[in-house]
One Martini backbone bead per residue (centre of mass of N, CA, C, O) as a GRO file, in nm:
protein
  251
    1MET     BB    1   0.594 -11.465   6.101
    2ASN     BB    2   0.333 -11.682   6.215
    3TYR     BB    3   0.032 -11.803   6.048
    4ASP     BB    4  -0.028 -12.104   6.200
    5ARG     BB    5   0.049 -11.969   6.484
    6LEU     BB    6   0.092 -11.909   6.828
    7THR     BB    7   0.360 -11.783   6.978
    8GLN     BB    8   0.542 -11.741   7.258
    9GLU     BB    9   0.700 -11.491   7.169
   10TYR     BB   10   0.457 -11.318   7.081
   11TRP     BB   11   0.295 -11.336   7.346
   12ALA     BB   12   0.508 -11.197   7.523
   13THR     BB   13   0.504 -10.930   7.369
   14GLN     BB   14   0.205 -10.864   7.415
   15ASN     BB   15   0.204 -10.854   7.720
   16GLU     BB   16   0.406 -10.620   7.745
   17ARG     BB   17   0.257 -10.413   7.568
   18VAL     BB   18  -0.015 -10.396   7.715
   19ARG     BB   19   0.103 -10.316   7.994
   20THR     BB   20   0.232 -10.057   7.895
   21VAL     BB   21  -0.025  -9.918   7.800
   22LEU     BB   22  -0.174  -9.933   8.067
   23GLN     BB   23   0.026  -9.757   8.226
   24GLN     BB   24  -0.008  -9.506   8.049
   25ILE     BB   25  -0.310  -9.469   8.105
   26LEU     BB   26  -0.296  -9.456   8.422
   27ARG     BB   27  -0.101  -9.194   8.427
   28ARG     BB   28  -0.345  -9.041   8.333
   29PRO     BB   29  -0.542  -8.822   8.503
   30GLN     BB   30  -0.667  -8.696   8.219
   31ALA     BB   31  -0.816  -8.785   7.913
   32VAL     BB   32  -1.034  -8.553   7.926
   33LEU     BB   33  -1.057  -8.247   7.756
   34PRO     BB   34  -1.122  -7.948   7.685
   35GLY     BB   35  -1.292  -7.818   7.382
   36ARG     BB   36  -1.336  -7.764   7.045
   37VAL     BB   37  -1.504  -7.723   6.763
   38VAL     BB   38  -1.442  -7.863   6.451
   39PRO     BB   39  -1.455  -7.764   6.149
   40ALA     BB   40  -1.558  -7.848   5.847
   41PRO     BB   41  -1.465  -7.887   5.546
   42ASN     BB   42  -1.578  -7.755   5.226
   43ASP     BB   43  -1.354  -7.921   5.082
   44LEU     BB   44  -1.273  -8.192   4.839
   45ALA     BB   45  -0.991  -8.376   4.757
   46LEU     BB   46  -0.895  -8.566   4.490
   47GLY     BB   47  -0.685  -8.825   4.444
   48THR     BB   48  -0.498  -9.089   4.431
   49GLY     BB   49  -0.462  -9.434   4.316
   50ARG     BB   50  -0.451  -9.801   4.396
   51ALA     BB   51  -0.446 -10.110   4.251
   52LEU     BB   52  -0.554 -10.414   4.423
   53LYS     BB   53  -0.512 -10.716   4.602
   54ALA     BB   54  -0.726 -10.786   4.891
   55ALA     BB   55  -0.783 -10.806   5.223
   56VAL     BB   56  -1.075 -10.712   5.409
   57MET     BB   57  -1.109 -10.563   5.740
   58PHE     BB   58  -1.366 -10.574   5.993
   59ILE     BB   59  -1.424 -10.414   6.308
   60ASP     BB   60  -1.663 -10.478   6.589
   61ILE     BB   61  -1.800 -10.368   6.870
   62SER     BB   62  -2.020 -10.508   7.078
   63GLY     BB   63  -2.240 -10.290   7.230
   64PHE     BB   64  -2.095 -10.007   7.280
   65SER     BB   65  -2.338  -9.795   7.262
   66GLN     BB   66  -2.467  -9.914   7.548
   67ARG     BB   67  -2.275  -9.780   7.707
   68PRO     BB   68  -2.202  -9.569   7.937
   69SER     BB   69  -2.194  -9.187   7.830
   70ALA     BB   70  -2.302  -8.920   7.983
   71THR     BB   71  -2.046  -8.879   8.140
   72SER     BB   72  -1.723  -8.798   8.185
   73ALA     BB   73  -1.647  -9.057   8.338
   74GLN     BB   74  -1.764  -9.256   8.129
   75GLN     BB   75  -1.597  -9.151   7.887
   76GLU     BB   76  -1.320  -9.214   8.009
   77VAL     BB   77  -1.353  -9.516   8.023
   78LEU     BB   78  -1.396  -9.562   7.721
   79LEU     BB   79  -1.128  -9.445   7.628
   80ARG     BB   80  -0.947  -9.651   7.777
   81ILE     BB   81  -1.058  -9.900   7.638
   82LEU     BB   82  -1.000  -9.819   7.344
   83ASN     BB   83  -0.698  -9.779   7.380
   84LEU     BB   84  -0.625 -10.066   7.463
   85PHE     BB   85  -0.755 -10.224   7.230
   86PHE     BB   86  -0.652 -10.068   6.965
   87SER     BB   87  -0.353 -10.076   7.010
   88GLU     BB   88  -0.340 -10.389   6.966
   89MET     BB   89  -0.497 -10.432   6.699
   90ILE     BB   90  -0.309 -10.260   6.526
   91ARG     BB   91  -0.049 -10.414   6.578
   92ILE     BB   92  -0.140 -10.684   6.469
   93ALA     BB   93  -0.207 -10.599   6.181
   94GLU     BB   94   0.084 -10.495   6.118
   95GLU     BB   95   0.241 -10.767   6.188
   96TYR     BB   96   0.058 -10.909   5.946
   97GLY     BB   97   0.080 -10.688   5.700
   98GLY     BB   98  -0.110 -10.458   5.759
   99THR     BB   99  -0.340 -10.182   5.683
  100VAL     BB  100  -0.456  -9.913   5.852
  101GLU     BB  101  -0.711  -9.697   5.769
  102LYS     BB  102  -0.939  -9.696   6.014
  103ASN     BB  103  -1.120  -9.540   6.278
  104THR     BB  104  -1.477  -9.576   6.401
  105GLY     BB  105  -1.443  -9.594   6.725
  106ASP     BB  106  -1.579  -9.920   6.737
  107GLY     BB  107  -1.376  -9.953   6.485
  108LEU     BB  108  -1.205 -10.130   6.205
  109MET     BB  109  -0.975 -10.092   5.923
  110ALA     BB  110  -0.818 -10.338   5.703
  111TYR     BB  111  -0.547 -10.431   5.480
  112PHE     BB  112  -0.424 -10.731   5.281
  113GLU     BB  113  -0.182 -10.767   5.083
  114ASP     BB  114  -0.041 -10.941   4.863
  115ASN     BB  115   0.277 -11.044   4.927
  116GLN     BB  116   0.309 -10.979   5.229
  117GLY     BB  117   0.513 -10.967   5.482
  118ASP     BB  118   0.689 -11.177   5.752
  119PRO     BB  119   0.642 -11.354   5.547
  120ALA     BB  120   0.525 -11.387   5.252
  121GLU     BB  121   0.162 -11.364   5.190
  122ARG     BB  122  -0.146 -11.404   5.171
  123GLY     BB  123  -0.394 -11.195   5.268
  124THR     BB  124  -0.608 -11.388   5.395
  125LYS     BB  125  -0.429 -11.549   5.587
  126ARG     BB  126  -0.332 -11.301   5.749
  127ALA     BB  127  -0.610 -11.200   5.837
  128VAL     BB  128  -0.697 -11.453   5.993
  129ALA     BB  129  -0.457 -11.470   6.182
  130ALA     BB  130  -0.508 -11.193   6.307
  131ALA     BB  131  -0.791 -11.256   6.415
  132LEU     BB  132  -0.697 -11.483   6.610
  133SER     BB  133  -0.510 -11.300   6.779
  134MET     BB  134  -0.727 -11.102   6.866
  135MET     BB  135  -0.911 -11.303   7.014
  136TYR     BB  136  -0.699 -11.412   7.212
  137THR     BB  137  -0.609 -11.143   7.339
  138ASN     BB  138  -0.883 -11.052   7.444
  139GLY     BB  139  -0.948 -11.314   7.623
  140ASN     BB  140  -0.633 -11.336   7.772
  141LEU     BB  141  -0.567 -11.006   7.833
  142ILE     BB  142  -0.782 -10.777   7.828
  143ASN     BB  143  -1.034 -10.887   7.986
  144PRO     BB  144  -0.892 -10.944   8.257
  145ILE     BB  145  -0.836 -10.646   8.312
  146LEU     BB  146  -1.133 -10.551   8.311
  147THR     BB  147  -1.242 -10.738   8.531
  148VAL     BB  148  -1.063 -10.630   8.762
  149SER     BB  149  -1.194 -10.331   8.696
  150ARG     BB  150  -1.507 -10.366   8.658
  151VAL     BB  151  -1.534 -10.424   8.342
  152GLU     BB  152  -1.681 -10.487   8.068
  153PRO     BB  153  -1.626 -10.694   7.841
  154ILE     BB  154  -1.508 -10.762   7.523
  155GLN     BB  155  -1.686 -10.778   7.214
  156PHE     BB  156  -1.629 -10.908   6.877
  157ARG     BB  157  -1.629 -10.860   6.518
  158ILE     BB  158  -1.559 -11.016   6.188
  159GLY     BB  159  -1.488 -10.902   5.849
  160ILE     BB  160  -1.398 -11.084   5.539
  161ASP     BB  161  -1.257 -10.991   5.223
  162TYR     BB  162  -1.188 -11.050   4.862
  163GLY     BB  163  -1.016 -10.828   4.624
  164PRO     BB  164  -1.053 -10.566   4.423
  165ILE     BB  165  -0.892 -10.252   4.497
  166THR     BB  166  -0.891  -9.900   4.587
  167ILE     BB  167  -0.639  -9.689   4.699
  168ALA     BB  168  -0.719  -9.371   4.835
  169GLN     BB  169  -0.668  -9.018   4.845
  170LEU     BB  170  -0.833  -8.814   5.082
  171GLY     BB  171  -0.899  -8.453   5.093
  172ALA     BB  172  -0.782  -8.155   5.235
  173ALA     BB  173  -0.566  -7.929   5.192
  174LYS     BB  174  -0.386  -7.890   5.491
  175ARG     BB  175  -0.604  -8.065   5.683
  176PHE     BB  176  -0.710  -8.344   5.540
  177GLY     BB  177  -0.621  -8.699   5.539
  178GLY     BB  178  -0.698  -9.020   5.368
  179LEU     BB  179  -0.762  -9.353   5.348
  180VAL     BB  180  -0.937  -9.550   5.099
  181ALA     BB  181  -1.154  -9.821   5.022
  182ILE     BB  182  -1.245  -9.931   4.695
  183GLY     BB  183  -1.508 -10.170   4.679
  184ALA     BB  184  -1.682 -10.460   4.714
  185SER     BB  185  -1.513 -10.591   4.941
  186ALA     BB  186  -1.546 -10.359   5.144
  187ASN     BB  187  -1.853 -10.361   5.156
  188ILE     BB  188  -1.895 -10.655   5.245
  189ALA     BB  189  -1.725 -10.656   5.503
  190CYS     BB  190  -1.908 -10.449   5.641
  191LYS     BB  191  -2.197 -10.578   5.602
  192MET     BB  192  -2.130 -10.855   5.745
  193LEU     BB  193  -2.161 -10.759   6.045
  194LYS     BB  194  -2.476 -10.799   6.056
  195GLU     BB  195  -2.433 -11.126   6.059
  196ALA     BB  196  -2.273 -11.102   6.318
  197SER     BB  197  -2.162 -11.228   6.609
  198PRO     BB  198  -2.020 -11.243   6.886
  199GLY     BB  199  -1.701 -11.382   6.788
  200ASP     BB  200  -1.706 -11.359   6.487
  201VAL     BB  201  -1.581 -11.499   6.168
  202LEU     BB  202  -1.634 -11.363   5.853
  203LEU     BB  203  -1.662 -11.481   5.506
  204GLY     BB  204  -1.619 -11.445   5.200
  205GLU     BB  205  -1.596 -11.645   4.929
  206ASP     BB  206  -1.320 -11.538   4.823
  207ALA     BB  207  -1.175 -11.571   5.093
  208TYR     BB  208  -1.228 -11.869   5.134
  209ASN     BB  209  -1.081 -11.962   4.861
  210GLU     BB  210  -0.789 -11.845   4.963
  211LEU     BB  211  -0.751 -12.057   5.151
  212PRO     BB  212  -0.634 -12.309   5.280
  213THR     BB  213  -0.762 -12.617   5.266
  214GLU     BB  214  -0.753 -12.689   5.570
  215TRP     BB  215  -0.897 -12.433   5.673
  216ARG     BB  216  -1.164 -12.490   5.526
  217THR     BB  217  -1.233 -12.795   5.610
  218ARG     BB  218  -1.188 -12.756   5.939
  219PHE     BB  219  -1.278 -12.415   6.001
  220ALA     BB  220  -1.532 -12.403   5.798
  221THR     BB  221  -1.867 -12.266   5.739
  222LEU     BB  222  -2.169 -12.220   5.632
  223HIS     BB  223  -2.377 -11.934   5.683
  224ARG     BB  224  -2.479 -11.811   5.388
  225GLU     BB  225  -2.635 -11.815   5.081
  226GLU     BB  226  -2.842 -11.575   5.101
  227THR     BB  227  -2.715 -11.226   5.087
  228GLY     BB  228  -2.768 -11.028   4.816
  229TRP     BB  229  -2.523 -11.144   4.670
  230VAL     BB  230  -2.362 -11.157   4.340
  231TYR     BB  231  -2.248 -11.283   4.054
  232LEU     BB  232  -2.236 -11.121   3.758
  233ALA     BB  233  -2.161 -11.354   3.554
  234THR     BB  234  -2.388 -11.581   3.689
  235GLY     BB  235  -2.586 -11.516   3.954
  236ALA     BB  236  -2.459 -11.634   4.184
  237PRO     BB  237  -2.427 -11.669   4.502
  238TYR     BB  238  -2.275 -11.490   4.770
  239ARG     BB  239  -2.113 -11.640   5.020
  240PHE     BB  240  -2.103 -11.711   5.367
  241TYR     BB  241  -1.852 -11.765   5.621
  242ARG     BB  242  -1.749 -11.946   5.912
  243TYR     BB  243  -1.479 -11.904   6.131
  244PHE     BB  244  -1.394 -12.144   6.404
  245GLY     BB  245  -1.116 -12.118   6.438
  246ARG     BB  246  -0.856 -12.134   6.704
  247TRP     BB  247  -0.647 -12.039   6.923
  248ILE     BB  248  -0.534 -12.208   7.206
  249LYS     BB  249  -0.208 -12.170   7.224
  250PRO     BB  250   0.098 -12.115   7.268
  251VAL     BB  251   0.401 -12.278   7.084
   0.00000   0.00000   0.00000
């Protein structure tokens, strides 16, 4: 994987993959089937966790809850859109060495542990590179498909922060289990989305400081000084930055 640019080889693979997923979606005559309400488990078992340093990424589709969803037909359209979009976003996150923790309906959370990926690289650089590939793929591959289908294009925003987190297994035995990321970095990356406009990639200050010098000086700018978050040791404000660099085209 090349973290410094979008390669022609990777872009060709994405094109083929998205079109394959699209064909699979279109071949399904009915995506939404009648079902029963699944009762929630009454007990929650706390499992083990693992502490690590990682970049945490949150993705949120802008304005998705305002799309028509009253009828079964409208819900089926939304399901197909989400299937197409998230199938590729999850693949991109994983190919950049990230671990997808959960899908939140119109959002996604992933973390990028340091010194993972192929080749191994810092988590924040891989997370930002993945974000740029997600933005490029959405604008140049997924949205053109939606436009041809007379469906409103997707806009989304991304928040990324970096720091120590604990990845823990939570769930009820033999019923439900899942990974969660616990820590200030995960909280900040999520809350940061409220600051972001459609198309934004926002970084917490620790994530910003982890980036290569050229990426910081050429492609990032201060977004907000007073964010409501501070460094406990000094009381200094924890700033947010906007990363405005983008892949131009595969090379």
